[in-house]
KOLKE-718798 format. One record per residue (C-alpha): residue in three letters; chain; x, y, z. Coordinates in steps of 0.25 Angstrom, whole numbers, plus 5000, padded with zeros to 4 digits. Example, Ala and Ser with C-alpha at 12.3 -4.5 7.8 and 13.67 -1.06 7.14 Angstrom:
+-----+-------+------+------+------+
| res | chain |   px |   py |   pz |
+-----+-------+------+------+------+
| ala |     A | 5049 | 4982 | 5031 |
| ser |     A | 5055 | 4996 | 5029 |
+-----+-------+------+------+------+
//
This chain:
+-----+-------+------+------+------+
| res | chain |   px |   py |   pz |
+-----+-------+------+------+------+
| met |     A | 5251 | 4974 | 5127 |
| leu |     A | 5251 | 4969 | 5113 |
| gly |     A | 5235 | 4969 | 5111 |
| lys |     A | 5235 | 4984 | 5110 |
| cys |     A | 5243 | 4982 | 5097 |
| ile |     A | 5231 | 4975 | 5089 |
| thr |     A | 5221 | 4985 | 5095 |
| asn |     A | 5230 | 4996 | 5088 |
| val |     A | 5230 | 4988 | 5075 |
| arg |     A | 5215 | 4987 | 5075 |
| asn |     A | 5213 | 5002 | 5079 |
| asn |     A | 5223 | 5007 | 5069 |
| val |     A | 5221 | 4997 | 5057 |
| pro |     A | 5235 | 4998 | 5052 |
| leu |     A | 5236 | 4998 | 5036 |
| val |     A | 5248 | 4989 | 5033 |
| his |     A | 5255 | 4987 | 5019 |
| asn |     A | 5259 | 4973 | 5017 |
| ile |     A | 5269 | 4969 | 5006 |
| thr |     A | 5268 | 4954 | 5010 |
| asn |     A | 5268 | 4940 | 5006 |
| tyr |     A | 5259 | 4936 | 4995 |
| val |     A | 5256 | 4922 | 5002 |
| thr |     A | 5250 | 4929 | 5014 |
| val |     A | 5245 | 4943 | 5009 |
| asn |     A | 5231 | 4940 | 5012 |
| asp |     A | 5233 | 4935 | 5026 |
| val |     A | 5242 | 4947 | 5029 |
| ala |     A | 5231 | 4956 | 5025 |
| asn |     A | 5220 | 4948 | 5033 |
| val |     A | 5229 | 4948 | 5046 |
| leu |     A | 5231 | 4963 | 5045 |
| leu |     A | 5216 | 4965 | 5044 |
| ala |     A | 5213 | 4955 | 5055 |
| cys |     A | 5222 | 4963 | 5065 |
| gly |     A | 5216 | 4976 | 5061 |
| gly |     A | 5225 | 4981 | 5051 |
| ser |     A | 5224 | 4984 | 5036 |
| pro |     A | 5233 | 4978 | 5025 |
| ile |     A | 5237 | 4983 | 5012 |
| met |     A | 5245 | 4974 | 5002 |
| ser |     A | 5254 | 4980 | 4991 |
| asp |     A | 5268 | 4976 | 4986 |
| glu |     A | 5268 | 4983 | 4973 |
| pro |     A | 5280 | 4993 | 4973 |
| asp |     A | 5271 | 5004 | 4966 |
| asp |     A | 5261 | 5003 | 4977 |
| val |     A | 5268 | 5000 | 4990 |
| glu |     A | 5272 | 5014 | 4994 |
| asp |     A | 5258 | 5019 | 4993 |
| ile |     A | 5252 | 5008 | 5001 |
| thr |     A | 5263 | 5009 | 5011 |
| thr |     A | 5260 | 5024 | 5013 |
| ile |     A | 5246 | 5021 | 5017 |
| cys |     A | 5249 | 5010 | 5027 |
| gly |     A | 5255 | 5010 | 5041 |
| gly |     A | 5263 | 4998 | 5039 |
| leu |     A | 5271 | 4989 | 5029 |
| asn |     A | 5272 | 4974 | 5030 |
| ile |     A | 5283 | 4969 | 5021 |
| asn |     A | 5283 | 4954 | 5019 |
| ile |     A | 5293 | 4947 | 5010 |
| gly |     A | 5286 | 4934 | 5008 |
| thr |     A | 5283 | 4935 | 4993 |
| leu |     A | 5294 | 4944 | 4987 |
| asn |     A | 5295 | 4949 | 4973 |
| lys |     A | 5302 | 4960 | 4967 |
| arg |     A | 5290 | 4969 | 4966 |
| ser |     A | 5286 | 4967 | 4981 |
| ile |     A | 5300 | 4969 | 4986 |
| glu |     A | 5301 | 4983 | 4979 |
| gly |     A | 5287 | 4986 | 4986 |
| met |     A | 5293 | 4982 | 5000 |
| phe |     A | 5304 | 4992 | 4999 |
| leu |     A | 5295 | 5003 | 4993 |
| ala |     A | 5285 | 5000 | 5004 |
| gly |     A | 5295 | 4999 | 5015 |
| lys |     A | 5302 | 5012 | 5012 |
| lys |     A | 5289 | 5019 | 5011 |
| ala |     A | 5284 | 5014 | 5024 |
| asn |     A | 5297 | 5018 | 5031 |
| glu |     A | 5296 | 5032 | 5025 |
| leu |     A | 5282 | 5033 | 5031 |
| gly |     A | 5285 | 5027 | 5044 |
| his |     A | 5276 | 5015 | 5043 |
| val |     A | 5278 | 5001 | 5050 |
| val |     A | 5285 | 4991 | 5041 |
| leu |     A | 5287 | 4976 | 5043 |
| leu |     A | 5296 | 4966 | 5036 |
| asp |     A | 5292 | 4951 | 5035 |
| pro |     A | 5304 | 4945 | 5029 |
| val |     A | 5297 | 4932 | 5025 |
| gly |     A | 5307 | 4921 | 5020 |
| ala |     A | 5319 | 4930 | 5022 |
| gly |     A | 5330 | 4919 | 5021 |
| ala |     A | 5323 | 4911 | 5012 |
| ser |     A | 5328 | 4918 | 4999 |
| ala |     A | 5337 | 4929 | 4996 |
| leu |     A | 5326 | 4938 | 4990 |
| arg |     A | 5318 | 4937 | 5003 |
| thr |     A | 5330 | 4939 | 5012 |
| asn |     A | 5337 | 4950 | 5004 |
| thr |     A | 5323 | 4958 | 5003 |
| ala |     A | 5321 | 4957 | 5018 |
| val |     A | 5335 | 4962 | 5021 |
| lys |     A | 5334 | 4973 | 5011 |
| leu |     A | 5320 | 4978 | 5016 |
| met |     A | 5326 | 4978 | 5030 |
| asp |     A | 5338 | 4987 | 5025 |
| glu |     A | 5328 | 4997 | 5017 |
| val |     A | 5315 | 4997 | 5025 |
| lys |     A | 5314 | 4999 | 5040 |
| phe |     A | 5305 | 4989 | 5046 |
| asp |     A | 5297 | 4990 | 5059 |
| val |     A | 5296 | 4975 | 5060 |
| ile |     A | 5303 | 4963 | 5054 |
| arg |     A | 5295 | 4951 | 5056 |
| gly |     A | 5298 | 4936 | 5052 |
| asn |     A | 5302 | 4923 | 5057 |
| ile |     A | 5315 | 4920 | 5063 |
| ser |     A | 5321 | 4915 | 5051 |
| glu |     A | 5318 | 4927 | 5042 |
| ile |     A | 5322 | 4937 | 5053 |
| lys |     A | 5335 | 4929 | 5055 |
| thr |     A | 5338 | 4930 | 5040 |
| leu |     A | 5336 | 4945 | 5040 |
| ala |     A | 5344 | 4947 | 5053 |
| leu |     A | 5356 | 4937 | 5050 |
| gly |     A | 5356 | 4936 | 5035 |
| ser |     A | 5354 | 4921 | 5037 |
| gly |     A | 5343 | 4911 | 5039 |
| thr |     A | 5337 | 4898 | 5036 |
| thr |     A | 5323 | 4903 | 5032 |
| lys |     A | 5314 | 4892 | 5026 |
| gly |     A | 5304 | 4898 | 5017 |
| val |     A | 5296 | 4908 | 5026 |
| asp |     A | 5296 | 4899 | 5039 |
| ala |     A | 5306 | 4901 | 5050 |
| asp |     A | 5317 | 4890 | 5050 |
| val |     A | 5314 | 4882 | 5063 |
| ala |     A | 5329 | 4884 | 5066 |
| asp |     A | 5326 | 4899 | 5068 |
| ala |     A | 5314 | 4897 | 5077 |
| val |     A | 5313 | 4906 | 5089 |
| thr |     A | 5312 | 4896 | 5101 |
| glu |     A | 5312 | 4898 | 5116 |
| glu |     A | 5326 | 4893 | 5116 |
| ser |     A | 5331 | 4903 | 5105 |
| leu |     A | 5322 | 4915 | 5111 |
| asp |     A | 5332 | 4923 | 5118 |
| ser |     A | 5341 | 4923 | 5106 |
| ala |     A | 5330 | 4926 | 5096 |
| val |     A | 5325 | 4938 | 5105 |
| ala |     A | 5339 | 4944 | 5105 |
| phe |     A | 5340 | 4942 | 5090 |
| val |     A | 5326 | 4949 | 5087 |
| lys |     A | 5330 | 4961 | 5096 |
| glu |     A | 5344 | 4962 | 5089 |
| leu |     A | 5338 | 4962 | 5075 |
| ala |     A | 5327 | 4972 | 5079 |
| ala |     A | 5338 | 4981 | 5084 |
| lys |     A | 5346 | 4979 | 5071 |
| thr |     A | 5334 | 4982 | 5062 |
| gly |     A | 5326 | 4992 | 5070 |
| ser |     A | 5314 | 4983 | 5067 |
| ile |     A | 5305 | 4975 | 5076 |
| ile |     A | 5309 | 4960 | 5073 |
| ala |     A | 5297 | 4950 | 5074 |
| ile |     A | 5301 | 4935 | 5073 |
| thr |     A | 5289 | 4926 | 5072 |
| gly |     A | 5288 | 4911 | 5075 |
| ala |     A | 5285 | 4902 | 5086 |
| ile |     A | 5290 | 4913 | 5095 |
| asp |     A | 5289 | 4927 | 5090 |
| leu |     A | 5299 | 4938 | 5093 |
| ile |     A | 5296 | 4953 | 5091 |
| ala |     A | 5307 | 4962 | 5094 |
| asp |     A | 5313 | 4976 | 5094 |
| ser |     A | 5327 | 4978 | 5099 |
| glu |     A | 5323 | 4978 | 5113 |
| arg |     A | 5310 | 4969 | 5115 |
| cys |     A | 5306 | 4956 | 5110 |
| phe |     A | 5292 | 4950 | 5110 |
| val |     A | 5292 | 4935 | 5111 |
| ile |     A | 5279 | 4930 | 5107 |
| arg |     A | 5273 | 4916 | 5108 |
| asn |     A | 5260 | 4917 | 5101 |
| gly |     A | 5256 | 4909 | 5089 |
| arg |     A | 5254 | 4895 | 5084 |
| pro |     A | 5263 | 4886 | 5076 |
| glu |     A | 5252 | 4883 | 5066 |
| met |     A | 5253 | 4897 | 5062 |
| gly |     A | 5265 | 4893 | 5054 |
| lys |     A | 5256 | 4884 | 5045 |
| ile |     A | 5249 | 4897 | 5040 |
| thr |     A | 5256 | 4905 | 5029 |
| gly |     A | 5258 | 4919 | 5032 |
| thr |     A | 5256 | 4921 | 5047 |
| gly |     A | 5269 | 4929 | 5047 |
| cys |     A | 5265 | 4937 | 5036 |
| gln |     A | 5252 | 4940 | 5042 |
| leu |     A | 5259 | 4944 | 5055 |
| ser |     A | 5268 | 4954 | 5048 |
| gly |     A | 5256 | 4961 | 5042 |
| met |     A | 5249 | 4962 | 5055 |
| met |     A | 5262 | 4966 | 5063 |
| thr |     A | 5263 | 4978 | 5053 |
| gly |     A | 5249 | 4982 | 5057 |
| phe |     A | 5252 | 4981 | 5072 |
| leu |     A | 5264 | 4989 | 5071 |
| val |     A | 5257 | 5000 | 5063 |
| ala |     A | 5246 | 5001 | 5073 |
| asn |     A | 5256 | 5001 | 5085 |
| pro |     A | 5267 | 5010 | 5081 |
| glu |     A | 5272 | 5013 | 5095 |
| asn |     A | 5273 | 4999 | 5099 |
| lys |     A | 5278 | 4991 | 5087 |
| leu |     A | 5285 | 4980 | 5094 |
| glu |     A | 5273 | 4977 | 5102 |
| ala |     A | 5264 | 4978 | 5089 |
| ala |     A | 5273 | 4968 | 5082 |
| ala |     A | 5272 | 4959 | 5094 |
| ala |     A | 5257 | 4960 | 5095 |
| ala |     A | 5256 | 4956 | 5080 |
| val |     A | 5264 | 4944 | 5083 |
| cys |     A | 5255 | 4940 | 5095 |
| thr |     A | 5243 | 4943 | 5087 |
| met |     A | 5247 | 4933 | 5076 |
| gly |     A | 5251 | 4923 | 5086 |
| leu |     A | 5239 | 4924 | 5094 |
| ala |     A | 5230 | 4923 | 5082 |
| gly |     A | 5237 | 4910 | 5078 |
| glu |     A | 5234 | 4905 | 5092 |
| ile |     A | 5219 | 4909 | 5092 |
| gly |     A | 5217 | 4905 | 5077 |
| trp |     A | 5223 | 4891 | 5081 |
| ser |     A | 5214 | 4889 | 5093 |
| arg |     A | 5202 | 4891 | 5083 |
| met |     A | 5206 | 4880 | 5073 |
| gln |     A | 5196 | 4870 | 5071 |
| glu |     A | 5197 | 4855 | 5065 |
| gly |     A | 5200 | 4856 | 5051 |
| asp |     A | 5206 | 4870 | 5051 |
| gly |     A | 5220 | 4872 | 5045 |
| asn |     A | 5230 | 4883 | 5042 |
| ser |     A | 5220 | 4891 | 5033 |
| thr |     A | 5210 | 4892 | 5044 |
| tyr |     A | 5221 | 4895 | 5054 |
| arg |     A | 5226 | 4907 | 5046 |
| asn |     A | 5212 | 4912 | 5046 |
| arg |     A | 5210 | 4910 | 5061 |
| ile |     A | 5223 | 4918 | 5064 |
| ile |     A | 5218 | 4929 | 5056 |
| asp |     A | 5204 | 4929 | 5063 |
| ala |     A | 5212 | 4928 | 5076 |
| ile |     A | 5219 | 4941 | 5073 |
| phe |     A | 5206 | 4948 | 5068 |
| asn |     A | 5200 | 4945 | 5082 |
| met |     A | 5213 | 4948 | 5090 |
| asp |     A | 5211 | 4959 | 5100 |
| glu |     A | 5220 | 4966 | 5110 |
| glu |     A | 5215 | 4957 | 5122 |
| thr |     A | 5217 | 4944 | 5114 |
| leu |     A | 5231 | 4948 | 5110 |
| asp |     A | 5235 | 4953 | 5124 |
| asn |     A | 5230 | 4940 | 5130 |
| gly |     A | 5236 | 4931 | 5119 |
| ala |     A | 5249 | 4937 | 5116 |
| lys |     A | 5261 | 4928 | 5121 |
| phe |     A | 5274 | 4936 | 5122 |
| glu |     A | 5285 | 4941 | 5130 |
| ile |     A | 5295 | 4952 | 5128 |
| arg |     A | 5310 | 4950 | 5129 |
+-----+-------+------+------+------+
//
């Protein structure tokens, strides 16, 4: 079911414009290449509209904000909307500072996003105007658990209806929802949290998946999440004595590079609610 989405990425080679986190920009580019897409990075206001014009999708990540890049985000987002391109928002650290929260909220007001992807703390901050985000990691009190799953599914569907965007909450249990359906995904490894930027990488890859699967955006978003989680499982299974988080990062990227339709369909762990 979901495996066809990665085949479409490899066949279509979607070009994705990333205004993303300086900490992870190289890994975002490499993951896009690994899944079959093509990355461009630009946040200069005088450059972003032209770059967005030649791409099929725009990934906006607020992880390392400055006044110049914020201006670039609004210019690129509005140009992408004008052109009918896929646009994704990754509100990294929303709730940790007024600048991050206010920038994300204003972007949501002025730019139409196909997907908003973050951890539960970031998404709750945007939805409710409150949160206890600690840096860029989800507050454990906000974690989606089996006990809180029903209420979390209802929350993401309601937010999707309110925003008109697919809502993707990633964590130990991932929730990918529009107003009617929610993919509950259980792929991944807890050790992925020891690598900087797996969420940033996923946002870039997810944008590519949506560009390549325009008729099935919810499935495409879910397929990207399953691909990243399954790559974390495969990469971890190949760790050797003496390997650490740097090696694990590379093994995840390699697993994405080698991912195919059959591997994804056989390894994806999800239900639809």
